[in-house]
Backbone as ProteinMPNN parsed JSONL, in Angstrom:
{"seq_chain_A": "XXXXXXXXXXXXXXXXXXXXXXXXXXXXXXXXXXXXXXXXXXXXXXXXXXXXXXXXXXXXXXXXXXXXXXXXXXXXXXXXXXXXXXXXXXXXXXXXXXXXXXXXXXXXXXXXXXXXXXXXXXXXXXXXXXXXXXXXXXXXXXXXXXXXXXXXXXXXXXXXXXXXXXXXXXXXXXXXXXXXXXXXXXXXXXXXXXXXXXXXXXXXXXXXXXXXXXXXXXXXXXXXXXXXXXXX", "coords_chain_A": {"N_chain_A": [[61.553, 151.689, 154.342], [63.168, 149.458, 156.649], [66.441, 148.841, 156.249], [66.022, 127.21, 168.752], [65.641, 125.014, 170.18], [63.019, 124.137, 170.175], [60.059, 123.554, 168.326], [57.695, 125.616, 166.79], [54.108, 125.863, 166.257], [53.902, 126.952, 163.712], [56.285, 126.197, 162.367], [55.995, 123.409, 162.465], [53.649, 123.031, 160.965], [54.381, 124.052, 158.426], [56.696, 122.604, 157.634], [55.593, 120.117, 157.639], [54.2, 120.199, 155.385], [52.092, 121.984, 154.877], [50.016, 123.504, 152.601], [49.952, 126.468, 150.623], [47.757, 127.991, 148.466], [48.615, 128.339, 145.031], [47.962, 131.025, 143.392], [46.555, 133.376, 141.018], [47.927, 136.672, 140.573], [46.929, 139.465, 142.6], [45.036, 142.084, 141.268], [45.197, 145.599, 140.319], [45.332, 148.755, 142.137], [43.997, 149.446, 144.411], [43.078, 151.148, 147.436], [44.719, 150.156, 150.391], [44.136, 148.993, 153.786], [44.843, 151.696, 155.886], [46.411, 151.62, 158.16], [47.626, 149.671, 160.931], [46.787, 149.171, 164.319], [49.278, 150.158, 166.569], [51.178, 148.054, 168.766], [50.581, 148.187, 172.178], [52.81, 149.3, 174.747], [53.87, 146.876, 177.007], [53.439, 146.196, 180.554], [56.071, 147.361, 182.688], [59.128, 145.625, 183.577], [58.842, 143.858, 186.589], [59.898, 144.854, 189.904], [60.823, 142.795, 191.511], [61.432, 139.568, 190.493], [60.26, 136.266, 189.87], [61.944, 133.151, 189.43], [61.945, 131.726, 186.154], [60.339, 128.831, 184.802], [61.78, 126.076, 182.922], [60.212, 125.59, 180.691], [58.873, 128.039, 180.388], [61.068, 129.674, 179.841], [61.95, 128.574, 177.404], [59.75, 129.199, 175.762], [59.77, 132.025, 175.834], [62.247, 132.629, 174.62], [61.796, 131.489, 172.126], [59.562, 132.951, 171.164], [60.657, 135.462, 170.821], [62.291, 135.037, 168.547], [60.306, 134.174, 166.773], [58.72, 136.446, 166.417], [60.606, 137.989, 165.139], [60.904, 136.516, 162.784], [58.426, 137.025, 161.547], [58.657, 139.831, 161.153], [60.886, 139.914, 159.408], [60.024, 138.43, 157.154], [57.849, 140.002, 156.289], [59.105, 142.454, 155.725], [60.773, 141.655, 153.599], [58.917, 140.744, 151.663], [57.407, 143.059, 151.24], [59.354, 144.752, 150.13], [59.987, 143.274, 147.839], [57.538, 143.175, 146.309], [57.074, 145.871, 146.006], [59.162, 146.579, 144.306], [58.402, 145.087, 142.095], [55.766, 145.854, 141.289], [55.073, 148.303, 142.388], [53.438, 150.564, 144.713], [51.225, 148.743, 145.912], [48.331, 147.227, 147.575], [49.325, 144.962, 149.144], [51.963, 145.668, 149.624], [51.765, 148.015, 151.167], [50.378, 147.032, 153.423], [52.083, 144.932, 154.394], [54.431, 146.396, 154.879], [53.601, 148.273, 156.835], [52.875, 146.499, 158.908], [55.258, 145.198, 159.425], [56.635, 147.124, 160.859], [55.188, 147.103, 163.242], [55.771, 144.513, 164.034], [58.44, 144.821, 164.686], [58.14, 146.249, 167.042], [56.983, 144.212, 168.531], [59.128, 142.423, 168.649], [60.862, 144.004, 170.19], [59.423, 144.116, 172.568], [59.593, 141.45, 173.39], [62.342, 141.288, 173.719], [62.608, 142.904, 175.939], [61.404, 141.27, 177.832], [63.266, 139.141, 177.909], [65.494, 140.544, 178.882], [64.505, 141.314, 181.347], [64.42, 138.933, 182.788], [67.017, 138.151, 182.663], [67.867, 136.589, 180.492], [69.609, 135.078, 177.721], [69.886, 136.628, 174.512], [68.558, 135.29, 171.59], [68.718, 136.522, 169.162], [70.9, 138.146, 166.925], [73.066, 141.01, 167.491], [72.767, 142.913, 165.458], [70.334, 142.271, 164.489], [70.007, 140.767, 162.113], [68.388, 140.309, 159.031], [66.646, 137.311, 158.233], [68.314, 135.597, 159.601], [68.662, 133.14, 162.056], [68.776, 131.445, 165.217], [67.653, 128.882, 165.501], [67.776, 126.375, 163.126], [65.538, 125.477, 161.768], [63.897, 127.696, 161.637], [65.264, 129.36, 159.888], [64.987, 127.873, 157.545], [62.23, 127.956, 157.335], [61.773, 130.695, 157.003], [62.883, 131.077, 154.407], [61.137, 129.443, 152.953], [58.607, 130.694, 153.317], [59.066, 133.243, 152.243], [59.613, 132.567, 149.571], [57.128, 131.464, 148.871], [55.516, 133.717, 149.189], [56.346, 135.296, 147.111], [55.167, 134.28, 144.868], [52.709, 135.314, 144.088], [50.749, 138.292, 144.569], [48.51, 137.69, 146.068], [49.254, 135.28, 147.276], [51.26, 136.302, 148.922], [49.744, 137.797, 150.731], [48.352, 135.69, 151.907], [50.432, 134.315, 153.118], [51.078, 136.186, 155.093], [48.667, 136.135, 156.575], [48.71, 133.483, 157.47], [51.035, 133.479, 159.104], [50.154, 135.218, 161.139], [47.91, 133.855, 162.17], [49.177, 131.617, 163.298], [50.907, 132.849, 165.056], [49.118, 133.877, 166.91], [48.139, 131.45, 167.964], [50.509, 130.409, 169.081], [51.174, 132.381, 170.942], [48.983, 132.18, 172.649], [49.468, 129.627, 173.648], [51.814, 130.225, 174.991], [50.869, 131.898, 177.012], [49.359, 130.058, 178.435], [51.341, 128.426, 179.468], [52.823, 130.228, 180.943], [53.583, 131.443, 184.217], [53.697, 133.895, 185.259], [52.666, 137.176, 185.958], [53.684, 139.346, 184.587], [54.828, 138.34, 182.141], [52.495, 137.24, 181.12], [51.043, 139.594, 180.598], [52.606, 140.785, 178.601], [52.485, 138.855, 176.519], [49.718, 138.865, 176.042], [49.369, 141.446, 175.085], [50.878, 141.343, 172.719], [49.381, 139.43, 171.357], [47.01, 140.781, 170.922], [47.917, 142.69, 169.073], [48.546, 140.921, 166.99], [46.031, 139.993, 166.28], [44.98, 142.303, 165.114], [46.734, 142.485, 162.947], [46.042, 140.187, 161.528], [43.447, 140.898, 160.801], [44.013, 142.901, 158.942], [45.476, 141.588, 156.856], [43.701, 139.443, 156.155], [41.395, 140.872, 155.628], [42.074, 142.21, 153.253], [42.427, 140.013, 151.583], [39.817, 138.986, 151.502], [38.562, 141.146, 150.305], [39.63, 140.92, 147.789], [39.201, 138.227, 146.973], [36.743, 137.478, 147.997], [36.309, 135.695, 150.071], [37.812, 133.905, 152.859], [39.782, 131.209, 153.841], [40.606, 129.626, 156.786], [43.924, 128.771, 157.839], [45.5, 127.678, 159.872], [44.387, 127.857, 162.445], [41.106, 127.361, 163.921], [38.27, 127.927, 161.8], [36.073, 129.341, 162.849], [37.181, 130.868, 164.904], [38.936, 132.534, 163.473], [37.059, 133.879, 161.848], [35.573, 135.225, 163.803], [37.469, 137.013, 164.782], [38.146, 138.502, 162.469], [35.719, 139.647, 161.821], [35.3, 141.481, 163.781], [35.968, 144.766, 165.24], [39.037, 146.702, 164.671], [41.47, 146.731, 167.283], [42.58, 148.71, 170.101], [44.618, 147.825, 171.624], [45.405, 148.401, 174.282], [46.208, 151.039, 174.168]], "CA_chain_A": [[61.68, 150.384, 154.962], [64.451, 149.196, 157.268], [67.344, 147.871, 155.647], [66.014, 126.567, 169.994], [65.413, 123.594, 170.104], [61.589, 123.88, 170.179], [59.382, 123.884, 167.079], [56.372, 126.198, 166.967], [53.057, 125.382, 165.365], [54.191, 127.421, 162.36], [57.301, 125.325, 161.784], [55.439, 122.072, 162.294], [52.701, 123.048, 159.855], [55.025, 124.293, 157.147], [57.577, 121.507, 157.281], [54.742, 118.954, 157.396], [53.669, 120.302, 154.035], [50.899, 122.813, 154.76], [50.084, 124.174, 151.305], [49.265, 127.707, 150.315], [47.366, 127.898, 147.062], [49.324, 129.176, 144.07], [46.862, 131.683, 142.697], [46.959, 134.508, 140.197], [48.214, 137.882, 141.335], [45.854, 140.429, 142.775], [45.181, 143.202, 140.351], [44.765, 146.926, 140.744], [46.076, 149.474, 143.173], [43.012, 150.022, 145.313], [43.675, 151.519, 148.707], [44.787, 149.149, 151.442], [43.938, 149.594, 155.097], [45.894, 152.694, 156.045], [47.316, 151.342, 159.264], [47.186, 148.762, 161.979], [47.083, 149.791, 165.6], [50.54, 149.691, 167.145], [51.047, 147.309, 170.006], [50.86, 148.992, 173.357], [53.908, 148.827, 175.571], [53.401, 146.083, 178.131], [53.893, 146.669, 181.854], [57.518, 147.234, 182.845], [59.647, 144.512, 184.374], [58.629, 144.091, 188.027], [61.115, 145.035, 190.696], [61.247, 141.475, 191.979], [60.913, 138.555, 189.58], [60.431, 134.866, 190.248], [62.624, 132.398, 188.371], [61.083, 131.091, 185.165], [60.541, 127.415, 184.538], [62.438, 125.873, 181.635], [59.199, 125.742, 179.636], [58.675, 129.473, 180.199], [62.273, 130.189, 179.174], [61.921, 128.134, 176.001], [58.724, 129.97, 175.052], [60.21, 133.412, 175.695], [63.3, 132.663, 173.605], [61.241, 131.2, 170.815], [58.694, 134.037, 170.705], [61.538, 136.537, 170.338], [62.666, 134.723, 167.168], [59.118, 134.084, 165.928], [58.356, 137.819, 166.047], [61.596, 138.414, 164.137], [60.547, 135.853, 161.531], [57.335, 137.798, 160.938], [59.201, 141.107, 160.668], [61.78, 139.704, 158.27], [59.232, 138.021, 155.992], [57.068, 141.145, 155.8], [60.029, 143.405, 155.102], [61.236, 141.11, 152.325], [57.82, 140.713, 150.691], [57.067, 144.445, 150.906], [60.381, 145.246, 149.207], [59.886, 142.546, 146.573], [56.378, 143.591, 145.511], [57.266, 147.28, 145.654], [60.027, 146.599, 143.123], [57.723, 144.457, 140.972], [54.529, 146.51, 140.823], [54.83, 149.587, 143.013], [52.741, 150.618, 146.001], [49.94, 148.042, 145.886], [47.916, 146.954, 148.96], [50.161, 144.05, 149.918], [53.168, 146.405, 150.024], [51.399, 148.902, 152.269], [50.031, 146.24, 154.598], [53.271, 144.252, 154.92], [55.371, 147.394, 155.387], [53.074, 148.779, 158.104], [52.886, 145.479, 159.948], [56.646, 144.92, 159.807], [56.984, 148.076, 161.915], [54.581, 146.602, 164.468], [56.524, 143.327, 164.45], [59.638, 145.309, 165.364], [57.718, 146.527, 168.416], [56.811, 142.918, 169.196], [60.473, 141.956, 168.95], [61.383, 144.807, 171.29], [58.722, 143.687, 173.782], [60.169, 140.176, 173.819], [63.691, 141.576, 174.219], [62.427, 143.411, 177.297], [61.16, 140.099, 178.679], [64.544, 138.454, 178.102], [66.321, 141.379, 179.761], [63.906, 141.294, 182.684], [64.756, 137.68, 183.461], [68.428, 137.861, 182.485], [68.021, 135.51, 179.523], [70.401, 135.45, 176.542], [69.094, 136.967, 173.329], [68.91, 134.458, 170.443], [68.843, 137.375, 167.981], [72.193, 138.833, 166.913], [72.974, 142.434, 167.839], [72.314, 143.679, 164.294], [69.016, 141.76, 164.09], [70.193, 140.512, 160.686], [67.229, 139.648, 158.422], [66.779, 135.946, 157.757], [69.274, 134.836, 160.405], [68.011, 132.621, 163.249], [69.487, 130.398, 165.931], [67.043, 127.605, 165.136], [67.868, 126.184, 161.675], [64.185, 125.323, 161.211], [63.357, 129.02, 161.351], [65.894, 129.816, 158.653], [64.327, 127.156, 156.453], [60.861, 128.463, 157.245], [61.872, 132.035, 156.409], [63.07, 130.921, 152.964], [59.91, 128.863, 152.392], [57.532, 131.69, 153.31], [59.405, 134.292, 151.277], [59.403, 132.012, 148.231], [55.682, 131.359, 148.647], [54.959, 135.051, 149.077], [56.739, 135.903, 145.842], [54.434, 133.673, 143.759], [51.681, 136.27, 143.673], [50.369, 139.189, 145.655], [47.563, 136.986, 146.911], [50.033, 134.367, 148.104], [51.932, 137.095, 149.954], [48.738, 138.093, 151.749], [48.056, 134.451, 152.627], [51.573, 134.07, 153.995], [50.89, 137.049, 156.249], [47.557, 135.627, 157.38], [49.178, 132.256, 158.124], [51.941, 133.855, 160.187], [49.4, 135.803, 162.241], [47.127, 132.79, 162.793], [50.044, 130.785, 164.121], [51.409, 133.687, 166.139], [48.052, 133.893, 167.92], [48.134, 130.144, 168.621], [51.717, 130.259, 169.893], [51.071, 133.297, 172.085], [48.024, 131.585, 173.58], [50.188, 128.54, 174.317], [52.766, 130.852, 175.913], [50.099, 132.353, 178.176], [48.963, 128.875, 179.206], [52.53, 127.941, 180.166], [53.34, 131.276, 181.828], [53.123, 131.563, 185.605], [54.102, 135.241, 185.657], [51.742, 138.217, 185.505], [54.388, 140.208, 183.632], [54.869, 137.72, 180.823], [51.101, 137.16, 180.658], [50.652, 140.896, 180.057], [53.32, 140.984, 177.334], [51.917, 137.965, 175.498], [48.366, 139.335, 175.71], [49.525, 142.642, 174.261], [51.312, 140.919, 171.386], [48.283, 138.723, 170.709], [46.111, 141.832, 170.449], [48.492, 143.201, 167.834], [48.431, 139.902, 165.954], [44.638, 139.993, 165.798], [44.87, 143.426, 164.177], [47.468, 142.138, 161.729], [45.214, 139.243, 160.788], [42.344, 141.654, 160.198], [44.51, 143.623, 157.771], [45.771, 140.644, 155.769], [42.501, 138.718, 155.733], [40.475, 141.844, 155.042], [42.445, 142.437, 151.854], [42.14, 138.771, 150.848], [38.364, 138.938, 151.281], [38.257, 142.188, 149.325], [40.083, 140.435, 146.482], [38.672, 136.908, 146.634], [35.373, 137.307, 148.476], [36.26, 134.851, 151.263], [39.119, 133.47, 153.348], [39.771, 129.927, 154.542], [41.634, 129.556, 157.823], [45.02, 127.876, 157.484], [46.19, 127.077, 161.013], [43.474, 127.774, 163.581], [39.775, 127.031, 163.425], [37.62, 128.964, 160.998], [35.194, 130.169, 163.683], [38.025, 131.841, 165.6], [39.375, 133.512, 162.475], [35.908, 134.702, 161.457], [35.22, 136.106, 164.92], [38.463, 138.088, 164.83], [38.068, 139.336, 161.266], [34.442, 140.359, 161.809], [35.258, 142.434, 164.895], [36.748, 145.964, 164.901], [40.422, 146.855, 165.094], [41.609, 146.985, 168.708], [43.589, 149.692, 170.48], [45.7, 147.085, 172.291], [45.824, 149.033, 175.521], [46.521, 152.46, 174.019]], "C_chain_A": [[63.082, 150.187, 155.53], [65.268, 148.211, 156.454], [68.338, 147.495, 156.711], [65.538, 125.193, 169.739], [63.94, 123.236, 169.896], [60.993, 124.294, 168.844], [58.015, 124.472, 167.375], [55.38, 125.521, 166.05], [53.374, 125.757, 163.934], [55.217, 126.533, 161.678], [56.706, 123.954, 161.491], [54.501, 122.014, 161.098], [53.395, 123.171, 158.516], [55.887, 123.116, 156.726], [56.771, 120.236, 157.01], [54.066, 119.043, 156.038], [52.375, 121.08, 153.934], [50.989, 123.621, 153.484], [49.361, 125.494, 151.289], [48.972, 127.68, 148.832], [48.189, 128.832, 146.2], [48.269, 129.771, 143.152], [47.386, 132.854, 141.887], [47.105, 135.754, 141.042], [46.985, 138.75, 141.464], [46.068, 141.576, 141.808], [44.855, 144.524, 141.009], [45.624, 147.516, 141.832], [45.112, 150.132, 144.139], [43.63, 150.22, 146.679], [43.62, 150.371, 149.689], [44.413, 149.811, 152.751], [45.117, 150.5, 155.42], [46.878, 152.352, 157.145], [46.784, 150.198, 160.091], [47.592, 149.397, 163.292], [48.394, 149.271, 166.151], [50.285, 148.951, 168.444], [51.418, 148.198, 171.177], [52.052, 148.419, 174.109], [53.327, 148.061, 176.756], [53.936, 146.69, 179.427], [55.404, 146.482, 181.977], [57.888, 146.029, 183.691], [59.429, 144.792, 185.859], [59.947, 144.19, 188.776], [61.692, 143.733, 191.199], [60.621, 140.435, 191.066], [61.176, 137.163, 190.141], [61.147, 134.137, 189.125], [61.609, 131.749, 187.426], [61.36, 129.59, 185.118], [61.25, 127.268, 183.196], [61.452, 126.027, 180.486], [58.936, 127.21, 179.346], [59.863, 130.104, 179.478], [62.254, 129.835, 177.701], [60.928, 128.944, 175.193], [59.185, 131.405, 174.816], [61.279, 133.538, 174.617], [62.719, 132.437, 172.216], [60.373, 132.339, 170.298], [59.515, 135.234, 170.229], [61.919, 136.282, 168.87], [61.438, 134.632, 166.255], [58.644, 135.477, 165.51], [59.342, 138.367, 165.016], [61.293, 137.774, 162.782], [59.455, 136.634, 160.807], [57.866, 139.11, 160.364], [60.012, 140.918, 159.398], [61.012, 139.31, 157.007], [58.461, 139.213, 155.428], [57.956, 142.199, 155.141], [60.44, 142.928, 153.708], [60.128, 141.136, 151.28], [57.379, 142.13, 150.302], [58.058, 145.001, 149.897], [60.249, 144.577, 147.836], [58.728, 143.065, 145.724], [56.415, 145.076, 145.168], [58.107, 147.379, 144.386], [59.314, 146.047, 141.892], [56.593, 145.312, 140.408], [54.221, 147.848, 141.491], [54.023, 149.455, 144.296], [51.331, 150.056, 145.872], [49.577, 147.679, 147.326], [48.831, 146.048, 149.752], [51.429, 144.744, 150.391], [52.864, 147.277, 151.239], [51.133, 148.119, 153.547], [51.282, 145.606, 155.21], [54.26, 145.246, 155.522], [54.908, 147.953, 156.73], [53.211, 147.747, 159.216], [54.31, 145.105, 160.345], [57.106, 145.881, 160.902], [56.421, 147.617, 163.267], [55.317, 145.362, 164.973], [57.848, 143.714, 165.107], [59.316, 145.647, 166.819], [57.525, 145.229, 169.198], [58.166, 142.328, 169.574], [61.049, 142.69, 170.163], [60.73, 144.417, 172.615], [59.306, 142.373, 174.306], [61.61, 140.348, 174.301], [63.612, 142.098, 175.657], [62.156, 142.266, 178.27], [62.471, 139.369, 178.962], [65.442, 139.231, 179.063], [65.821, 141.321, 181.199], [64.352, 140.065, 183.473], [66.212, 137.265, 183.258], [68.698, 136.72, 181.526], [68.847, 135.974, 178.329], [69.486, 135.703, 175.35], [69.501, 136.062, 172.166], [69.111, 135.251, 169.16], [70.171, 138.124, 168.04], [72.009, 140.334, 167.088], [72.457, 143.283, 166.69], [70.915, 143.281, 163.844], [68.989, 141.469, 162.582], [69.0, 139.772, 160.094], [67.555, 138.238, 157.955], [67.73, 135.078, 158.54], [68.615, 134.448, 161.727], [68.898, 131.571, 163.904], [68.968, 129.028, 165.507], [67.113, 127.426, 163.62], [66.5, 126.026, 161.017], [63.581, 126.678, 160.846], [63.985, 129.614, 160.102], [65.255, 129.166, 157.44], [62.918, 127.706, 156.234], [60.828, 129.852, 156.618], [61.989, 131.935, 154.889], [61.804, 130.396, 152.294], [58.81, 129.911, 152.268], [57.815, 132.825, 152.327], [59.178, 133.794, 149.855], [57.921, 131.907, 147.911], [55.08, 132.742, 148.408], [55.327, 135.772, 147.803], [55.951, 135.334, 144.649], [53.367, 134.605, 143.211], [51.394, 137.185, 144.851], [49.395, 138.51, 146.611], [48.274, 135.981, 147.81], [50.751, 135.116, 149.216], [50.964, 137.441, 151.085], [48.416, 136.844, 152.573], [49.204, 134.038, 153.535], [51.431, 134.915, 155.261], [49.786, 136.548, 157.162], [47.966, 134.369, 158.135], [50.079, 132.585, 159.308], [51.157, 134.366, 161.391], [48.51, 134.775, 162.934], [47.995, 131.996, 163.763], [50.628, 131.577, 165.283], [50.378, 133.743, 167.268], [48.039, 132.573, 168.686], [49.333, 129.981, 169.543], [51.707, 131.187, 171.108], [50.083, 132.77, 173.114], [48.678, 130.445, 174.352], [51.192, 129.094, 175.329], [52.069, 131.33, 177.173], [49.721, 131.17, 179.058], [50.133, 128.303, 179.999], [53.002, 128.928, 181.228], [52.733, 131.221, 183.22], [53.43, 132.959, 186.157], [53.112, 136.27, 185.106], [52.393, 139.097, 184.441], [54.411, 139.59, 182.236], [53.466, 137.529, 180.261], [50.699, 138.46, 179.972], [51.332, 141.157, 178.717], [52.699, 140.128, 176.24], [50.516, 138.413, 175.082], [48.423, 140.565, 174.817], [49.932, 142.28, 172.841], [50.184, 140.215, 170.639], [47.239, 139.705, 170.2], [46.619, 142.404, 169.13], [48.351, 142.208, 166.697], [47.008, 139.791, 165.423], [44.419, 141.144, 164.815], [45.579, 143.123, 162.866], [46.655, 141.166, 160.877], [44.059, 139.959, 160.096], [42.801, 142.368, 158.923], [44.759, 142.678, 156.602], [44.499, 139.98, 155.246], [41.49, 139.664, 155.106], [40.785, 142.107, 153.58], [42.202, 141.189, 151.009], [40.652, 138.686, 150.532], [37.956, 139.981, 150.248], [38.588, 141.721, 147.912], [39.347, 139.186, 146.035], [37.232, 136.678, 147.06], [35.255, 136.45, 149.724], [37.693, 134.494, 151.667], [38.945, 132.179, 154.118], [40.928, 129.875, 155.524], [42.67, 128.496, 157.478], [45.62, 127.134, 158.67], [45.333, 126.971, 162.264], [42.063, 127.62, 163.046], [39.102, 128.238, 162.771], [36.764, 129.896, 161.852], [35.998, 131.233, 164.423], [38.495, 132.933, 164.652], [38.226, 134.442, 162.108], [35.535, 135.685, 162.559], [36.187, 137.279, 165.024], [38.263, 139.057, 163.671], [36.795, 140.179, 161.258], [34.259, 141.298, 162.991], [36.183, 143.603, 164.589], [38.212, 145.861, 165.31], [40.467, 147.239, 166.565], [42.695, 148.032, 168.967], [44.765, 149.064, 171.197], [46.281, 147.83, 173.482], [46.152, 150.495, 175.415], [45.274, 153.292, 174.264]], "O_chain_A": [[64.062, 150.681, 154.972], [64.917, 147.094, 156.076], [69.226, 146.679, 156.465], [65.045, 124.686, 168.731], [63.646, 122.118, 169.473], [61.403, 125.312, 168.286], [57.246, 123.885, 168.137], [55.742, 124.721, 165.187], [53.139, 124.962, 163.024], [55.032, 126.155, 160.521], [56.89, 123.405, 160.405], [54.545, 121.068, 160.311], [53.04, 122.472, 157.567], [55.816, 122.677, 155.578], [57.205, 119.376, 156.244], [53.434, 118.088, 155.588], [51.614, 120.865, 152.991], [51.955, 124.362, 153.299], [48.285, 125.632, 151.87], [49.853, 127.376, 148.028], [48.438, 129.977, 146.576], [47.753, 129.104, 142.255], [48.532, 133.272, 142.055], [46.486, 135.879, 142.099], [46.122, 138.783, 140.587], [47.206, 141.98, 141.571], [44.308, 144.571, 142.111], [46.519, 146.867, 142.373], [45.363, 151.232, 144.629], [44.591, 149.541, 147.041], [42.601, 149.692, 149.809], [44.372, 151.038, 152.84], [46.27, 150.105, 155.244], [48.045, 152.74, 157.083], [45.624, 149.808, 159.961], [48.614, 150.078, 163.374], [48.604, 148.059, 166.196], [49.294, 149.197, 169.132], [52.445, 148.876, 171.16], [52.276, 147.209, 174.11], [52.408, 148.535, 177.423], [54.78, 147.585, 179.401], [55.954, 145.532, 181.419], [57.062, 145.487, 184.426], [59.798, 145.864, 186.339], [60.974, 143.674, 188.334], [62.909, 143.582, 191.302], [59.404, 140.422, 190.885], [62.187, 136.923, 190.8], [60.962, 134.488, 187.96], [60.553, 131.284, 187.854], [62.481, 129.146, 185.365], [61.315, 128.22, 182.419], [61.81, 126.535, 179.423], [58.791, 127.594, 178.185], [59.69, 130.961, 178.611], [62.507, 130.684, 176.846], [61.219, 129.338, 174.063], [59.01, 131.941, 173.722], [61.226, 134.451, 173.793], [63.098, 133.105, 171.254], [60.435, 132.666, 169.113], [59.093, 135.944, 169.316], [61.876, 137.198, 168.049], [61.527, 134.981, 165.078], [58.212, 135.667, 164.372], [58.956, 139.122, 164.125], [61.414, 138.429, 161.746], [59.547, 136.876, 159.604], [57.562, 139.46, 159.223], [59.852, 141.662, 158.43], [61.313, 139.797, 155.918], [58.428, 139.408, 154.213], [57.59, 142.768, 154.113], [60.452, 143.708, 152.756], [60.37, 141.51, 150.132], [57.016, 142.367, 149.149], [57.666, 145.643, 148.923], [60.384, 145.231, 146.802], [58.914, 143.364, 144.545], [55.853, 145.495, 144.156], [57.8, 148.17, 143.494], [59.582, 146.481, 140.772], [56.477, 145.475, 139.194], [53.201, 148.464, 141.184], [53.937, 148.379, 144.888], [50.364, 150.805, 145.739], [50.418, 147.804, 148.217], [49.099, 146.323, 150.922], [51.925, 144.43, 151.473], [53.612, 147.278, 152.216], [51.603, 148.49, 154.623], [51.513, 145.73, 156.413], [54.86, 144.97, 156.561], [55.707, 148.096, 157.656], [53.614, 148.077, 160.332], [54.546, 144.73, 161.493], [57.88, 145.496, 161.778], [57.085, 147.726, 164.298], [55.473, 145.173, 166.18], [58.326, 143.006, 165.994], [60.109, 145.37, 167.718], [57.86, 145.152, 170.38], [58.339, 141.8, 170.672], [61.647, 142.077, 171.048], [61.388, 144.389, 173.655], [59.491, 142.204, 175.511], [62.05, 139.628, 175.197], [64.456, 141.765, 176.489], [62.628, 142.292, 179.406], [62.759, 139.018, 180.106], [66.072, 138.649, 179.947], [66.608, 141.284, 182.145], [64.626, 140.147, 184.67], [66.602, 136.159, 183.633], [69.648, 135.961, 181.714], [68.791, 137.148, 177.962], [68.443, 135.066, 175.206], [70.67, 136.057, 171.781], [69.618, 134.715, 168.175], [70.53, 138.674, 169.081], [70.921, 140.864, 166.86], [71.773, 144.28, 166.924], [70.366, 143.883, 162.921], [68.065, 141.874, 161.875], [68.629, 138.712, 160.596], [68.604, 137.996, 157.358], [67.938, 133.92, 158.179], [68.076, 135.299, 162.435], [69.674, 130.892, 163.231], [69.746, 128.128, 165.193], [66.561, 128.247, 162.889], [66.317, 126.391, 159.856], [62.845, 126.793, 159.866], [63.309, 130.301, 159.336], [65.009, 129.824, 156.429], [62.477, 127.894, 155.1], [59.958, 130.15, 155.799], [61.275, 132.628, 154.165], [61.438, 130.841, 151.206], [58.155, 130.005, 151.23], [56.904, 133.31, 151.656], [58.617, 134.511, 149.026], [57.502, 132.227, 146.799], [54.235, 132.915, 147.53], [54.687, 136.761, 147.446], [56.058, 135.855, 143.539], [53.153, 134.671, 142.001], [51.754, 136.885, 145.989], [49.449, 138.73, 147.821], [47.929, 135.848, 148.985], [50.841, 134.617, 150.338], [51.329, 137.383, 152.26], [48.231, 136.926, 153.787], [48.978, 133.473, 154.605], [51.638, 134.42, 156.369], [49.944, 136.534, 158.383], [47.614, 134.201, 159.302], [49.906, 132.032, 160.394], [51.451, 133.999, 162.528], [48.364, 134.812, 164.156], [47.601, 131.738, 164.901], [50.82, 131.037, 166.372], [50.733, 133.665, 168.444], [47.94, 132.567, 169.913], [49.199, 129.475, 170.657], [52.181, 130.813, 172.18], [50.312, 132.895, 174.317], [48.474, 130.306, 175.558], [51.397, 128.509, 176.393], [52.602, 131.191, 178.274], [49.757, 131.268, 180.284], [49.938, 127.755, 181.084], [53.512, 128.532, 182.276], [51.537, 130.985, 183.386], [53.422, 133.173, 187.369], [52.764, 136.234, 183.926], [51.728, 139.542, 183.505], [54.052, 140.247, 181.259], [53.266, 137.642, 179.051], [50.092, 138.443, 178.901], [50.709, 141.689, 177.798], [52.418, 140.624, 175.149], [50.168, 138.349, 173.903], [47.617, 140.709, 173.898], [49.406, 142.833, 171.875], [50.042, 140.382, 169.427], [46.644, 139.478, 169.147], [45.851, 142.581, 168.184], [48.07, 142.597, 165.563], [46.807, 139.523, 164.239], [43.747, 140.973, 163.798], [45.081, 143.467, 161.794], [46.588, 141.305, 159.656], [43.734, 139.662, 158.946], [42.06, 142.43, 157.942], [44.306, 142.933, 155.486], [44.253, 139.958, 154.04], [40.802, 139.296, 154.154], [39.876, 142.215, 152.757], [41.813, 141.295, 149.845], [40.274, 138.347, 149.41], [37.094, 139.72, 149.409], [37.906, 142.086, 146.954], [38.921, 139.078, 144.886], [36.568, 135.78, 146.542], [34.214, 136.465, 150.381], [38.647, 134.741, 150.93], [38.053, 132.069, 154.959], [42.086, 130.056, 155.146], [42.345, 127.458, 156.9], [46.196, 126.061, 158.491], [45.544, 126.066, 163.07], [41.842, 127.737, 161.84], [39.334, 129.389, 163.139], [36.729, 131.102, 161.61], [35.548, 132.371, 164.557], [38.456, 134.117, 164.989], [38.402, 135.659, 162.062], [35.219, 136.842, 162.283], [35.78, 138.403, 165.316], [38.216, 140.273, 163.862], [36.793, 141.298, 160.746], [33.176, 141.853, 163.182], [37.091, 143.467, 163.769], [38.583, 145.059, 166.166], [39.611, 147.983, 167.044], [43.606, 148.213, 168.159], [45.804, 149.703, 171.361], [47.497, 147.881, 173.665], [46.358, 151.155, 176.434], [45.327, 154.52, 174.186]]}, "name": "protein", "num_of_chains": 1, "seq": "XXXXXXXXXXXXXXXXXXXXXXXXXXXXXXXXXXXXXXXXXXXXXXXXXXXXXXXXXXXXXXXXXXXXXXXXXXXXXXXXXXXXXXXXXXXXXXXXXXXXXXXXXXXXXXXXXXXXXXXXXXXXXXXXXXXXXXXXXXXXXXXXXXXXXXXXXXXXXXXXXXXXXXXXXXXXXXXXXXXXXXXXXXXXXXXXXXXXXXXXXXXXXXXXXXXXXXXXXXXXXXXXXXXXXXXX"}
């Protein structure tokens, strides 16, 4: 393992008091899904770009930090549960997906570079450090929740992916650029795979999963469909 002013749906839900159930730890060391499909590289920056609207800029900057939030939370929870109980499913899943979130971060950095936007992430990509103070608070909240039990850690992952899908969809709706549309669609494909991994393990443990941020029918449709190649 590797050692803005706008609030996303994830921040709004968590700070408003969205609860994750405090449940007993998952038992056993049964095999977790071996991998999630890596996110395909989106189309390269076009030779000529149109100026972004302020709404598009805000979304691009925020998605860069939101992908970092996911990476940082998964890295922290994978390390924590590895130290507590060894290589259990939540460790394998979170560790694998953190690598994919790094790719998502890199994709968003490419968007910022394409449009000459400043990077809100520091050069070292320091874990747990964010420009938006709300994201720092959210990082601490999600890590604390994920340490309560292995099942809570899986639910934290599922929540992050549900909200990431919602925020990426909102980004696509705001975007007026084919390039950014392609990047967001690629990241959303990866997030659907991540949700399948987290929710699949929750269902294996608990028998069912209740959506936390988006509608149940959407979650069920994603979880009950196969892993995607995301353009590869």
